[in-house]
Full PDB file with SEQRES, HELIX, SHEET, SSBOND, CRYST1, ORIGX, SCALE, CONECT and MASTER records, all heavy atoms in Angstrom:
SEQRES   1 A   43  MET GLN GLU LYS GLU ILE ARG GLN GLU TYR LEU THR GLY          
SEQRES   2 A   43  GLU ARG ALA LEU PHE GLN GLY ALA ASP LEU LYS ILE TYR          
SEQRES   3 A   43  ASP SER ILE PHE ALA ASP GLY GLU SER PRO LEU LYS GLU          
SEQRES   4 A   43  GLY HIS ASP ILE                                              
SHEET    1 AA1 2 LYS A   4  ARG A   7  0                                        
SHEET    2 AA1 2 LEU A  23  TYR A  26  1                                        
SHEET    1 AA2 2 TYR A  10  THR A  12  0                                        
SHEET    2 AA2 2 ILE A  29  ALA A  31  1                                        
CRYST1    1.000    1.000    1.000  90.00  90.00  90.00 P 1           1          
ORIGX1      1.000000  0.000000  0.000000        0.00000                         
ORIGX2      0.000000  1.000000  0.000000        0.00000                         
ORIGX3      0.000000  0.000000  1.000000        0.00000                         
SCALE1      1.000000  0.000000  0.000000        0.00000                         
SCALE2      0.000000  1.000000  0.000000        0.00000                         
SCALE3      0.000000  0.000000  1.000000        0.00000                         
ATOM      1  N   MET A   1       1.638  22.988  28.916  1.00  0.00           N  
ATOM      2  CA  MET A   1       1.785  21.549  29.083  1.00  0.00           C  
ATOM      3  C   MET A   1       2.663  21.018  27.946  1.00  0.00           C  
ATOM      4  O   MET A   1       2.517  21.399  26.808  1.00  0.00           O  
ATOM      5  CB  MET A   1       0.403  20.895  29.061  1.00  0.00           C  
ATOM      6  CG  MET A   1       0.456  19.420  29.303  1.00  0.00           C  
ATOM      7  SD  MET A   1      -1.176  18.681  29.485  1.00  0.00           S  
ATOM      8  CE  MET A   1      -1.375  18.920  31.238  1.00  0.00           C  
ATOM      9  N   GLN A   2       3.528  20.095  28.243  1.00  0.00           N  
ATOM     10  CA  GLN A   2       4.443  19.527  27.257  1.00  0.00           C  
ATOM     11  C   GLN A   2       3.745  18.391  26.514  1.00  0.00           C  
ATOM     12  O   GLN A   2       3.030  17.592  27.089  1.00  0.00           O  
ATOM     13  CB  GLN A   2       5.686  18.981  27.947  1.00  0.00           C  
ATOM     14  CG  GLN A   2       6.744  18.570  26.972  1.00  0.00           C  
ATOM     15  CD  GLN A   2       8.043  18.216  27.689  1.00  0.00           C  
ATOM     16  OE1 GLN A   2       8.090  18.124  28.900  1.00  0.00           O  
ATOM     17  NE2 GLN A   2       9.082  18.001  26.936  1.00  0.00           N  
ATOM     18  N   GLU A   3       3.974  18.345  25.184  1.00  0.00           N  
ATOM     19  CA  GLU A   3       3.379  17.300  24.374  1.00  0.00           C  
ATOM     20  C   GLU A   3       4.100  15.976  24.586  1.00  0.00           C  
ATOM     21  O   GLU A   3       5.299  15.933  24.746  1.00  0.00           O  
ATOM     22  CB  GLU A   3       3.445  17.669  22.900  1.00  0.00           C  
ATOM     23  CG  GLU A   3       2.558  18.823  22.536  1.00  0.00           C  
ATOM     24  CD  GLU A   3       2.635  19.174  21.071  1.00  0.00           C  
ATOM     25  OE1 GLU A   3       3.700  18.945  20.448  1.00  0.00           O  
ATOM     26  OE2 GLU A   3       1.653  19.698  20.567  1.00  0.00           O  
ATOM     27  N   LYS A   4       3.332  14.901  24.538  1.00  0.00           N  
ATOM     28  CA  LYS A   4       3.888  13.563  24.653  1.00  0.00           C  
ATOM     29  C   LYS A   4       3.927  12.953  23.248  1.00  0.00           C  
ATOM     30  O   LYS A   4       2.989  13.121  22.477  1.00  0.00           O  
ATOM     31  CB  LYS A   4       3.011  12.697  25.558  1.00  0.00           C  
ATOM     32  CG  LYS A   4       3.499  11.276  25.687  1.00  0.00           C  
ATOM     33  CD  LYS A   4       2.584  10.450  26.574  1.00  0.00           C  
ATOM     34  CE  LYS A   4       3.065   9.016  26.587  1.00  0.00           C  
ATOM     35  NZ  LYS A   4       2.191   8.150  27.363  1.00  0.00           N  
ATOM     36  N   GLU A   5       5.002  12.271  22.911  1.00  0.00           N  
ATOM     37  CA  GLU A   5       5.131  11.624  21.618  1.00  0.00           C  
ATOM     38  C   GLU A   5       4.897  10.127  21.756  1.00  0.00           C  
ATOM     39  O   GLU A   5       5.430   9.484  22.649  1.00  0.00           O  
ATOM     40  CB  GLU A   5       6.517  11.870  21.016  1.00  0.00           C  
ATOM     41  CG  GLU A   5       6.720  13.270  20.541  1.00  0.00           C  
ATOM     42  CD  GLU A   5       7.990  13.438  19.730  1.00  0.00           C  
ATOM     43  OE1 GLU A   5       8.706  12.434  19.468  1.00  0.00           O  
ATOM     44  OE2 GLU A   5       8.288  14.570  19.346  1.00  0.00           O  
ATOM     45  N   ILE A   6       4.108   9.607  20.829  1.00  0.00           N  
ATOM     46  CA  ILE A   6       3.868   8.170  20.748  1.00  0.00           C  
ATOM     47  C   ILE A   6       4.386   7.745  19.380  1.00  0.00           C  
ATOM     48  O   ILE A   6       3.912   8.236  18.355  1.00  0.00           O  
ATOM     49  CB  ILE A   6       2.368   7.847  20.909  1.00  0.00           C  
ATOM     50  CG1 ILE A   6       1.916   8.269  22.311  1.00  0.00           C  
ATOM     51  CG2 ILE A   6       2.095   6.382  20.650  1.00  0.00           C  
ATOM     52  CD1 ILE A   6       0.429   8.137  22.547  1.00  0.00           C  
ATOM     53  N   ARG A   7       5.359   6.845  19.356  1.00  0.00           N  
ATOM     54  CA  ARG A   7       5.990   6.415  18.101  1.00  0.00           C  
ATOM     55  C   ARG A   7       5.970   4.897  17.978  1.00  0.00           C  
ATOM     56  O   ARG A   7       6.298   4.190  18.926  1.00  0.00           O  
ATOM     57  CB  ARG A   7       7.448   6.888  18.045  1.00  0.00           C  
ATOM     58  CG  ARG A   7       7.576   8.378  17.912  1.00  0.00           C  
ATOM     59  CD  ARG A   7       9.042   8.781  17.722  1.00  0.00           C  
ATOM     60  NE  ARG A   7       9.166  10.207  17.576  1.00  0.00           N  
ATOM     61  CZ  ARG A   7       9.108  10.854  16.399  1.00  0.00           C  
ATOM     62  NH1 ARG A   7       8.943  10.175  15.300  1.00  0.00           N  
ATOM     63  NH2 ARG A   7       9.203  12.158  16.352  1.00  0.00           N  
ATOM     64  N   GLN A   8       5.593   4.465  16.797  1.00  0.00           N  
ATOM     65  CA  GLN A   8       5.629   3.044  16.437  1.00  0.00           C  
ATOM     66  C   GLN A   8       4.974   2.155  17.496  1.00  0.00           C  
ATOM     67  O   GLN A   8       5.546   1.158  17.949  1.00  0.00           O  
ATOM     68  CB  GLN A   8       7.051   2.598  16.153  1.00  0.00           C  
ATOM     69  CG  GLN A   8       7.667   3.331  14.983  1.00  0.00           C  
ATOM     70  CD  GLN A   8       9.081   2.908  14.690  1.00  0.00           C  
ATOM     71  OE1 GLN A   8       9.783   2.415  15.568  1.00  0.00           O  
ATOM     72  NE2 GLN A   8       9.512   3.107  13.465  1.00  0.00           N  
ATOM     73  N   GLU A   9       3.768   2.507  17.872  1.00  0.00           N  
ATOM     74  CA  GLU A   9       3.021   1.719  18.842  1.00  0.00           C  
ATOM     75  C   GLU A   9       1.910   0.939  18.131  1.00  0.00           C  
ATOM     76  O   GLU A   9       1.410   1.354  17.094  1.00  0.00           O  
ATOM     77  CB  GLU A   9       2.366   2.623  19.900  1.00  0.00           C  
ATOM     78  CG  GLU A   9       3.358   3.314  20.807  1.00  0.00           C  
ATOM     79  CD  GLU A   9       4.013   2.384  21.793  1.00  0.00           C  
ATOM     80  OE1 GLU A   9       3.402   1.391  22.222  1.00  0.00           O  
ATOM     81  OE2 GLU A   9       5.170   2.653  22.143  1.00  0.00           O  
ATOM     82  N   TYR A  10       1.536  -0.175  18.677  1.00  0.00           N  
ATOM     83  CA  TYR A  10       0.412  -0.976  18.216  1.00  0.00           C  
ATOM     84  C   TYR A  10      -0.597  -0.934  19.339  1.00  0.00           C  
ATOM     85  O   TYR A  10      -0.429  -1.590  20.372  1.00  0.00           O  
ATOM     86  CB  TYR A  10       0.878  -2.409  17.934  1.00  0.00           C  
ATOM     87  CG  TYR A  10      -0.197  -3.289  17.323  1.00  0.00           C  
ATOM     88  CD1 TYR A  10      -0.434  -3.257  15.950  1.00  0.00           C  
ATOM     89  CD2 TYR A  10      -0.954  -4.138  18.104  1.00  0.00           C  
ATOM     90  CE1 TYR A  10      -1.408  -4.058  15.383  1.00  0.00           C  
ATOM     91  CE2 TYR A  10      -1.924  -4.934  17.546  1.00  0.00           C  
ATOM     92  CZ  TYR A  10      -2.146  -4.890  16.187  1.00  0.00           C  
ATOM     93  OH  TYR A  10      -3.116  -5.682  15.622  1.00  0.00           O  
ATOM     94  N   LEU A  11      -1.629  -0.113  19.167  1.00  0.00           N  
ATOM     95  CA  LEU A  11      -2.591   0.146  20.226  1.00  0.00           C  
ATOM     96  C   LEU A  11      -3.872  -0.630  19.981  1.00  0.00           C  
ATOM     97  O   LEU A  11      -4.455  -0.584  18.900  1.00  0.00           O  
ATOM     98  CB  LEU A  11      -2.895   1.642  20.292  1.00  0.00           C  
ATOM     99  CG  LEU A  11      -1.651   2.516  20.507  1.00  0.00           C  
ATOM    100  CD1 LEU A  11      -1.916   3.936  20.113  1.00  0.00           C  
ATOM    101  CD2 LEU A  11      -1.188   2.446  21.933  1.00  0.00           C  
ATOM    102  N   THR A  12      -4.340  -1.359  20.990  1.00  0.00           N  
ATOM    103  CA  THR A  12      -5.540  -2.171  20.853  1.00  0.00           C  
ATOM    104  C   THR A  12      -6.498  -1.884  21.997  1.00  0.00           C  
ATOM    105  O   THR A  12      -6.141  -1.267  22.992  1.00  0.00           O  
ATOM    106  CB  THR A  12      -5.208  -3.677  20.869  1.00  0.00           C  
ATOM    107  OG1 THR A  12      -4.610  -4.007  22.113  1.00  0.00           O  
ATOM    108  CG2 THR A  12      -4.285  -4.055  19.739  1.00  0.00           C  
ATOM    109  N   GLY A  13      -7.704  -2.350  21.829  1.00  0.00           N  
ATOM    110  CA  GLY A  13      -8.706  -2.223  22.883  1.00  0.00           C  
ATOM    111  C   GLY A  13      -9.609  -1.025  22.692  1.00  0.00           C  
ATOM    112  O   GLY A  13      -9.347  -0.132  21.897  1.00  0.00           O  
ATOM    113  N   GLU A  14     -10.702  -1.046  23.402  1.00  0.00           N  
ATOM    114  CA  GLU A  14     -11.662   0.044  23.350  1.00  0.00           C  
ATOM    115  C   GLU A  14     -11.032   1.319  23.898  1.00  0.00           C  
ATOM    116  O   GLU A  14     -10.422   1.300  24.964  1.00  0.00           O  
ATOM    117  CB  GLU A  14     -12.895  -0.298  24.188  1.00  0.00           C  
ATOM    118  CG  GLU A  14     -13.675  -1.496  23.696  1.00  0.00           C  
ATOM    119  CD  GLU A  14     -14.305  -1.270  22.325  1.00  0.00           C  
ATOM    120  OE1 GLU A  14     -14.934  -0.220  22.114  1.00  0.00           O  
ATOM    121  OE2 GLU A  14     -14.148  -2.149  21.463  1.00  0.00           O  
ATOM    122  N   ARG A  15     -11.163   2.382  23.123  1.00  0.00           N  
ATOM    123  CA  ARG A  15     -10.708   3.710  23.536  1.00  0.00           C  
ATOM    124  C   ARG A  15      -9.264   3.702  24.046  1.00  0.00           C  
ATOM    125  O   ARG A  15      -8.964   4.111  25.168  1.00  0.00           O  
ATOM    126  CB  ARG A  15     -11.662   4.266  24.581  1.00  0.00           C  
ATOM    127  CG  ARG A  15     -13.064   4.381  24.044  1.00  0.00           C  
ATOM    128  CD  ARG A  15     -14.034   4.905  25.061  1.00  0.00           C  
ATOM    129  NE  ARG A  15     -15.365   4.940  24.487  1.00  0.00           N  
ATOM    130  CZ  ARG A  15     -16.464   5.016  25.163  1.00  0.00           C  
ATOM    131  NH1 ARG A  15     -16.419   5.077  26.471  1.00  0.00           N  
ATOM    132  NH2 ARG A  15     -17.613   5.047  24.558  1.00  0.00           N  
ATOM    133  N   ALA A  16      -8.366   3.249  23.201  1.00  0.00           N  
ATOM    134  CA  ALA A  16      -6.949   3.077  23.564  1.00  0.00           C  
ATOM    135  C   ALA A  16      -6.311   4.331  24.165  1.00  0.00           C  
ATOM    136  O   ALA A  16      -5.509   4.249  25.084  1.00  0.00           O  
ATOM    137  CB  ALA A  16      -6.159   2.624  22.358  1.00  0.00           C  
ATOM    138  N   LEU A  17      -6.654   5.500  23.634  1.00  0.00           N  
ATOM    139  CA  LEU A  17      -6.098   6.748  24.169  1.00  0.00           C  
ATOM    140  C   LEU A  17      -7.234   7.670  24.601  1.00  0.00           C  
ATOM    141  O   LEU A  17      -7.225   8.876  24.341  1.00  0.00           O  
ATOM    142  CB  LEU A  17      -5.232   7.438  23.119  1.00  0.00           C  
ATOM    143  CG  LEU A  17      -3.963   6.695  22.727  1.00  0.00           C  
ATOM    144  CD1 LEU A  17      -3.237   7.424  21.606  1.00  0.00           C  
ATOM    145  CD2 LEU A  17      -3.034   6.541  23.924  1.00  0.00           C  
ATOM    146  N   PHE A  18      -8.215   7.120  25.285  1.00  0.00           N  
ATOM    147  CA  PHE A  18      -9.383   7.874  25.750  1.00  0.00           C  
ATOM    148  C   PHE A  18      -8.947   9.112  26.533  1.00  0.00           C  
ATOM    149  O   PHE A  18      -8.094   9.034  27.401  1.00  0.00           O  
ATOM    150  CB  PHE A  18     -10.260   6.981  26.622  1.00  0.00           C  
ATOM    151  CG  PHE A  18     -11.502   7.642  27.135  1.00  0.00           C  
ATOM    152  CD1 PHE A  18     -12.553   7.902  26.264  1.00  0.00           C  
ATOM    153  CD2 PHE A  18     -11.622   8.013  28.454  1.00  0.00           C  
ATOM    154  CE1 PHE A  18     -13.718   8.508  26.723  1.00  0.00           C  
ATOM    155  CE2 PHE A  18     -12.770   8.621  28.931  1.00  0.00           C  
ATOM    156  CZ  PHE A  18     -13.829   8.871  28.052  1.00  0.00           C  
ATOM    157  N   GLN A  19      -9.502  10.229  26.189  1.00  0.00           N  
ATOM    158  CA  GLN A  19      -9.188  11.530  26.800  1.00  0.00           C  
ATOM    159  C   GLN A  19      -7.711  11.898  26.684  1.00  0.00           C  
ATOM    160  O   GLN A  19      -7.183  12.602  27.543  1.00  0.00           O  
ATOM    161  CB  GLN A  19      -9.636  11.568  28.265  1.00  0.00           C  
ATOM    162  CG  GLN A  19     -11.140  11.552  28.428  1.00  0.00           C  
ATOM    163  CD  GLN A  19     -11.578  11.698  29.872  1.00  0.00           C  
ATOM    164  OE1 GLN A  19     -10.805  11.446  30.801  1.00  0.00           O  
ATOM    165  NE2 GLN A  19     -12.805  12.087  30.060  1.00  0.00           N  
ATOM    166  N   GLY A  20      -7.063  11.422  25.631  1.00  0.00           N  
ATOM    167  CA  GLY A  20      -5.669  11.781  25.405  1.00  0.00           C  
ATOM    168  C   GLY A  20      -5.560  13.277  25.122  1.00  0.00           C  
ATOM    169  O   GLY A  20      -6.448  13.875  24.496  1.00  0.00           O  
ATOM    170  N   ALA A  21      -4.520  13.901  25.591  1.00  0.00           N  
ATOM    171  CA  ALA A  21      -4.342  15.335  25.394  1.00  0.00           C  
ATOM    172  C   ALA A  21      -2.871  15.643  25.127  1.00  0.00           C  
ATOM    173  O   ALA A  21      -1.985  14.970  25.652  1.00  0.00           O  
ATOM    174  CB  ALA A  21      -4.800  16.099  26.631  1.00  0.00           C  
ATOM    175  N   ASP A  22      -2.661  16.646  24.279  1.00  0.00           N  
ATOM    176  CA  ASP A  22      -1.297  17.107  23.967  1.00  0.00           C  
ATOM    177  C   ASP A  22      -0.404  15.956  23.483  1.00  0.00           C  
ATOM    178  O   ASP A  22       0.652  15.693  24.035  1.00  0.00           O  
ATOM    179  CB  ASP A  22      -0.678  17.802  25.185  1.00  0.00           C  
ATOM    180  CG  ASP A  22      -1.502  18.980  25.643  1.00  0.00           C  
ATOM    181  OD1 ASP A  22      -1.900  19.800  24.792  1.00  0.00           O  
ATOM    182  OD2 ASP A  22      -1.778  19.081  26.854  1.00  0.00           O  
ATOM    183  N   LEU A  23      -0.892  15.245  22.461  1.00  0.00           N  
ATOM    184  CA  LEU A  23      -0.169  14.083  21.943  1.00  0.00           C  
ATOM    185  C   LEU A  23       0.293  14.319  20.505  1.00  0.00           C  
ATOM    186  O   LEU A  23      -0.399  14.953  19.732  1.00  0.00           O  
ATOM    187  CB  LEU A  23      -1.069  12.842  21.954  1.00  0.00           C  
ATOM    188  CG  LEU A  23      -1.634  12.382  23.281  1.00  0.00           C  
ATOM    189  CD1 LEU A  23      -2.615  11.237  23.038  1.00  0.00           C  
ATOM    190  CD2 LEU A  23      -0.524  11.934  24.214  1.00  0.00           C  
ATOM    191  N   LYS A  24       1.430  13.765  20.181  1.00  0.00           N  
ATOM    192  CA  LYS A  24       1.894  13.658  18.802  1.00  0.00           C  
ATOM    193  C   LYS A  24       2.056  12.165  18.547  1.00  0.00           C  
ATOM    194  O   LYS A  24       2.782  11.491  19.256  1.00  0.00           O  
ATOM    195  CB  LYS A  24       3.230  14.375  18.602  1.00  0.00           C  
ATOM    196  CG  LYS A  24       3.111  15.869  18.600  1.00  0.00           C  
ATOM    197  CD  LYS A  24       4.423  16.495  18.218  1.00  0.00           C  
ATOM    198  CE  LYS A  24       4.264  18.006  18.123  1.00  0.00           C  
ATOM    199  NZ  LYS A  24       5.486  18.657  17.656  1.00  0.00           N  
ATOM    200  N   ILE A  25       1.343  11.657  17.525  1.00  0.00           N  
ATOM    201  CA  ILE A  25       1.347  10.231  17.240  1.00  0.00           C  
ATOM    202  C   ILE A  25       1.962   9.997  15.864  1.00  0.00           C  
ATOM    203  O   ILE A  25       1.500  10.559  14.883  1.00  0.00           O  
ATOM    204  CB  ILE A  25      -0.095   9.675  17.279  1.00  0.00           C  
ATOM    205  CG1 ILE A  25      -0.718   9.985  18.649  1.00  0.00           C  
ATOM    206  CG2 ILE A  25      -0.097   8.190  16.998  1.00  0.00           C  
ATOM    207  CD1 ILE A  25      -2.203   9.713  18.712  1.00  0.00           C  
ATOM    208  N   TYR A  26       3.013   9.174  15.818  1.00  0.00           N  
ATOM    209  CA  TYR A  26       3.736   8.888  14.573  1.00  0.00           C  
ATOM    210  C   TYR A  26       3.799   7.385  14.324  1.00  0.00           C  
ATOM    211  O   TYR A  26       4.062   6.616  15.258  1.00  0.00           O  
ATOM    212  CB  TYR A  26       5.178   9.410  14.645  1.00  0.00           C  
ATOM    213  CG  TYR A  26       5.306  10.877  14.908  1.00  0.00           C  
ATOM    214  CD1 TYR A  26       5.519  11.344  16.199  1.00  0.00           C  
ATOM    215  CD2 TYR A  26       5.209  11.792  13.876  1.00  0.00           C  
ATOM    216  CE1 TYR A  26       5.658  12.700  16.444  1.00  0.00           C  
ATOM    217  CE2 TYR A  26       5.348  13.164  14.119  1.00  0.00           C  
ATOM    218  CZ  TYR A  26       5.568  13.601  15.415  1.00  0.00           C  
ATOM    219  OH  TYR A  26       5.688  14.946  15.651  1.00  0.00           O  
ATOM    220  N   ASP A  27       3.608   6.982  13.085  1.00  0.00           N  
ATOM    221  CA  ASP A  27       3.836   5.589  12.653  1.00  0.00           C  
ATOM    222  C   ASP A  27       3.215   4.564  13.607  1.00  0.00           C  
ATOM    223  O   ASP A  27       3.860   3.579  13.975  1.00  0.00           O  
ATOM    224  CB  ASP A  27       5.329   5.303  12.503  1.00  0.00           C  
ATOM    225  CG  ASP A  27       6.004   6.260  11.523  1.00  0.00           C  
ATOM    226  OD1 ASP A  27       5.388   6.562  10.491  1.00  0.00           O  
ATOM    227  OD2 ASP A  27       7.133   6.684  11.802  1.00  0.00           O  
ATOM    228  N   SER A  28       2.005   4.799  14.031  1.00  0.00           N  
ATOM    229  CA  SER A  28       1.347   3.906  14.978  1.00  0.00           C  
ATOM    230  C   SER A  28       0.104   3.284  14.359  1.00  0.00           C  
ATOM    231  O   SER A  28      -0.464   3.818  13.413  1.00  0.00           O  
ATOM    232  CB  SER A  28       0.946   4.682  16.243  1.00  0.00           C  
ATOM    233  OG  SER A  28       2.103   5.131  16.907  1.00  0.00           O  
ATOM    234  N   ILE A  29      -0.312   2.150  14.899  1.00  0.00           N  
ATOM    235  CA  ILE A  29      -1.469   1.423  14.411  1.00  0.00           C  
ATOM    236  C   ILE A  29      -2.510   1.329  15.524  1.00  0.00           C  
ATOM    237  O   ILE A  29      -2.191   0.944  16.648  1.00  0.00           O  
ATOM    238  CB  ILE A  29      -1.061   0.006  13.939  1.00  0.00           C  
ATOM    239  CG1 ILE A  29      -0.109   0.106  12.764  1.00  0.00           C  
ATOM    240  CG2 ILE A  29      -2.305  -0.814  13.594  1.00  0.00           C  
ATOM    241  CD1 ILE A  29       0.484  -1.223  12.351  1.00  0.00           C  
ATOM    242  N   PHE A  30      -3.751   1.665  15.181  1.00  0.00           N  
ATOM    243  CA  PHE A  30      -4.872   1.461  16.089  1.00  0.00           C  
ATOM    244  C   PHE A  30      -5.626   0.247  15.581  1.00  0.00           C  
ATOM    245  O   PHE A  30      -6.124   0.239  14.461  1.00  0.00           O  
ATOM    246  CB  PHE A  30      -5.797   2.684  16.082  1.00  0.00           C  
ATOM    247  CG  PHE A  30      -5.189   3.895  16.700  1.00  0.00           C  
ATOM    248  CD1 PHE A  30      -4.532   4.829  15.915  1.00  0.00           C  
ATOM    249  CD2 PHE A  30      -5.283   4.123  18.061  1.00  0.00           C  
ATOM    250  CE1 PHE A  30      -3.964   5.959  16.484  1.00  0.00           C  
ATOM    251  CE2 PHE A  30      -4.717   5.251  18.633  1.00  0.00           C  
ATOM    252  CZ  PHE A  30      -4.062   6.159  17.850  1.00  0.00           C  
ATOM    253  N   ALA A  31      -5.723  -0.803  16.378  1.00  0.00           N  
ATOM    254  CA  ALA A  31      -6.355  -2.046  15.937  1.00  0.00           C  
ATOM    255  C   ALA A  31      -7.315  -2.570  17.011  1.00  0.00           C  
ATOM    256  O   ALA A  31      -7.164  -2.276  18.200  1.00  0.00           O  
ATOM    257  CB  ALA A  31      -5.284  -3.104  15.650  1.00  0.00           C  
ATOM    258  N   ASP A  32      -8.270  -3.365  16.566  1.00  0.00           N  
ATOM    259  CA  ASP A  32      -9.184  -4.071  17.474  1.00  0.00           C  
ATOM    260  C   ASP A  32      -9.750  -3.182  18.573  1.00  0.00           C  
ATOM    261  O   ASP A  32      -9.533  -3.419  19.759  1.00  0.00           O  
ATOM    262  CB  ASP A  32      -8.485  -5.267  18.117  1.00  0.00           C  
ATOM    263  CG  ASP A  32      -8.017  -6.271  17.095  1.00  0.00           C  
ATOM    264  OD1 ASP A  32      -8.699  -6.407  16.079  1.00  0.00           O  
ATOM    265  OD2 ASP A  32      -6.975  -6.903  17.325  1.00  0.00           O  
ATOM    266  N   GLY A  33     -10.475  -2.188  18.207  1.00  0.00           N  
ATOM    267  CA  GLY A  33     -11.105  -1.360  19.214  1.00  0.00           C  
ATOM    268  C   GLY A  33     -11.941  -0.271  18.568  1.00  0.00           C  
ATOM    269  O   GLY A  33     -11.829   0.007  17.393  1.00  0.00           O  
ATOM    270  N   GLU A  34     -12.761   0.316  19.353  1.00  0.00           N  
ATOM    271  CA  GLU A  34     -13.659   1.352  18.885  1.00  0.00           C  
ATOM    272  C   GLU A  34     -13.298   2.671  19.543  1.00  0.00           C  
ATOM    273  O   GLU A  34     -12.894   2.700  20.709  1.00  0.00           O  
ATOM    274  CB  GLU A  34     -15.094   0.955  19.266  1.00  0.00           C  
ATOM    275  CG  GLU A  34     -16.148   1.493  18.328  1.00  0.00           C  
ATOM    276  CD  GLU A  34     -17.495   0.940  18.680  1.00  0.00           C  
ATOM    277  OE1 GLU A  34     -17.706  -0.286  18.514  1.00  0.00           O  
ATOM    278  OE2 GLU A  34     -18.332   1.721  19.135  1.00  0.00           O  
ATOM    279  N   SER A  35     -13.427   3.754  18.836  1.00  0.00           N  
ATOM    280  CA  SER A  35     -13.210   5.114  19.356  1.00  0.00           C  
ATOM    281  C   SER A  35     -11.880   5.279  20.071  1.00  0.00           C  
ATOM    282  O   SER A  35     -11.832   5.676  21.243  1.00  0.00           O  
ATOM    283  CB  SER A  35     -14.347   5.490  20.311  1.00  0.00           C  
ATOM    284  OG  SER A  35     -15.599   5.329  19.712  1.00  0.00           O  
ATOM    285  N   PRO A  36     -10.756   5.000  19.419  1.00  0.00           N  
ATOM    286  CA  PRO A  36      -9.461   5.040  20.097  1.00  0.00           C  
ATOM    287  C   PRO A  36      -9.061   6.424  20.616  1.00  0.00           C  
ATOM    288  O   PRO A  36      -8.292   6.522  21.560  1.00  0.00           O  
ATOM    289  CB  PRO A  36      -8.464   4.548  19.055  1.00  0.00           C  
ATOM    290  CG  PRO A  36      -9.134   4.820  17.755  1.00  0.00           C  
ATOM    291  CD  PRO A  36     -10.599   4.651  18.007  1.00  0.00           C  
ATOM    292  N   LEU A  37      -9.591   7.477  20.030  1.00  0.00           N  
ATOM    293  CA  LEU A  37      -9.213   8.838  20.452  1.00  0.00           C  
ATOM    294  C   LEU A  37     -10.396   9.616  21.004  1.00  0.00           C  
ATOM    295  O   LEU A  37     -10.387  10.840  21.027  1.00  0.00           O  
ATOM    296  CB  LEU A  37      -8.603   9.594  19.266  1.00  0.00           C  
ATOM    297  CG  LEU A  37      -7.372   8.948  18.660  1.00  0.00           C  
ATOM    298  CD1 LEU A  37      -6.946   9.665  17.398  1.00  0.00           C  
ATOM    299  CD2 LEU A  37      -6.222   8.918  19.662  1.00  0.00           C  
ATOM    300  N   LYS A  38     -11.390   8.916  21.476  1.00  0.00           N  
ATOM    301  CA  LYS A  38     -12.613   9.569  21.968  1.00  0.00           C  
ATOM    302  C   LYS A  38     -12.293  10.573  23.069  1.00  0.00           C  
ATOM    303  O   LYS A  38     -11.537  10.297  23.984  1.00  0.00           O  
ATOM    304  CB  LYS A  38     -13.616   8.534  22.489  1.00  0.00           C  
ATOM    305  CG  LYS A  38     -14.946   9.145  22.838  1.00  0.00           C  
ATOM    306  CD  LYS A  38     -15.964   8.089  23.125  1.00  0.00           C  
ATOM    307  CE  LYS A  38     -17.303   8.743  23.355  1.00  0.00           C  
ATOM    308  NZ  LYS A  38     -18.395   7.796  23.299  1.00  0.00           N  
ATOM    309  N   GLU A  39     -12.880  11.731  22.932  1.00  0.00           N  
ATOM    310  CA  GLU A  39     -12.732  12.848  23.883  1.00  0.00           C  
ATOM    311  C   GLU A  39     -11.291  13.337  24.042  1.00  0.00           C  
ATOM    312  O   GLU A  39     -10.930  13.917  25.064  1.00  0.00           O  
ATOM    313  CB  GLU A  39     -13.352  12.471  25.245  1.00  0.00           C  
ATOM    314  CG  GLU A  39     -14.848  12.254  25.145  1.00  0.00           C  
ATOM    315  CD  GLU A  39     -15.547  12.119  26.474  1.00  0.00           C  
ATOM    316  OE1 GLU A  39     -15.056  12.692  27.461  1.00  0.00           O  
ATOM    317  OE2 GLU A  39     -16.577  11.433  26.505  1.00  0.00           O  
ATOM    318  N   GLY A  40     -10.473  13.065  23.039  1.00  0.00           N  
ATOM    319  CA  GLY A  40      -9.100  13.571  23.057  1.00  0.00           C  
ATOM    320  C   GLY A  40      -9.062  14.978  22.512  1.00  0.00           C  
ATOM    321  O   GLY A  40      -9.979  15.439  21.812  1.00  0.00           O  
ATOM    322  N   HIS A  41      -7.988  15.702  22.805  1.00  0.00           N  
ATOM    323  CA  HIS A  41      -7.820  17.055  22.251  1.00  0.00           C  
ATOM    324  C   HIS A  41      -6.329  17.371  22.110  1.00  0.00           C  
ATOM    325  O   HIS A  41      -5.489  16.777  22.752  1.00  0.00           O  
ATOM    326  CB  HIS A  41      -8.541  18.096  23.096  1.00  0.00           C  
ATOM    327  CG  HIS A  41      -8.057  18.185  24.509  1.00  0.00           C  
ATOM    328  ND1 HIS A  41      -7.059  19.014  24.884  1.00  0.00           N  
ATOM    329  CD2 HIS A  41      -8.451  17.535  25.623  1.00  0.00           C  
ATOM    330  CE1 HIS A  41      -6.849  18.898  26.173  1.00  0.00           C  
ATOM    331  NE2 HIS A  41      -7.669  17.996  26.648  1.00  0.00           N  
ATOM    332  N   ASP A  42      -6.053  18.312  21.201  1.00  0.00           N  
ATOM    333  CA  ASP A  42      -4.688  18.712  20.899  1.00  0.00           C  
ATOM    334  C   ASP A  42      -3.808  17.533  20.508  1.00  0.00           C  
ATOM    335  O   ASP A  42      -2.730  17.312  21.049  1.00  0.00           O  
ATOM    336  CB  ASP A  42      -4.054  19.493  22.070  1.00  0.00           C  
ATOM    337  CG  ASP A  42      -4.785  20.783  22.342  1.00  0.00           C  
ATOM    338  OD1 ASP A  42      -5.212  21.443  21.372  1.00  0.00           O  
ATOM    339  OD2 ASP A  42      -4.944  21.127  23.525  1.00  0.00           O  
ATOM    340  N   ILE A  43      -4.346  16.757  19.549  1.00  0.00           N  
ATOM    341  CA  ILE A  43      -3.625  15.579  19.082  1.00  0.00           C  
ATOM    342  C   ILE A  43      -3.108  15.868  17.689  1.00  0.00           C  
ATOM    343  O   ILE A  43      -3.831  16.358  16.863  1.00  0.00           O  
ATOM    344  CB  ILE A  43      -4.558  14.341  19.063  1.00  0.00           C  
ATOM    345  CG1 ILE A  43      -4.960  14.017  20.495  1.00  0.00           C  
ATOM    346  CG2 ILE A  43      -3.871  13.153  18.421  1.00  0.00           C  
ATOM    347  CD1 ILE A  43      -5.943  12.916  20.638  1.00  0.00           C  
TER     348      ILE A  43                                                      
MASTER        0    0    0    0    4    0    0    6  347    1    0    4          
END                                                                             
């Protein structure tokens, strides 16, 4: 599976990337929410 890149994002809300998989996250902000990466893997 190919990795997805998330760059310079402002992520809000409950579980913003819930069950996210195969992600590379750069220069991003997680705000106003709980458990943004819950049940994620290969991040």
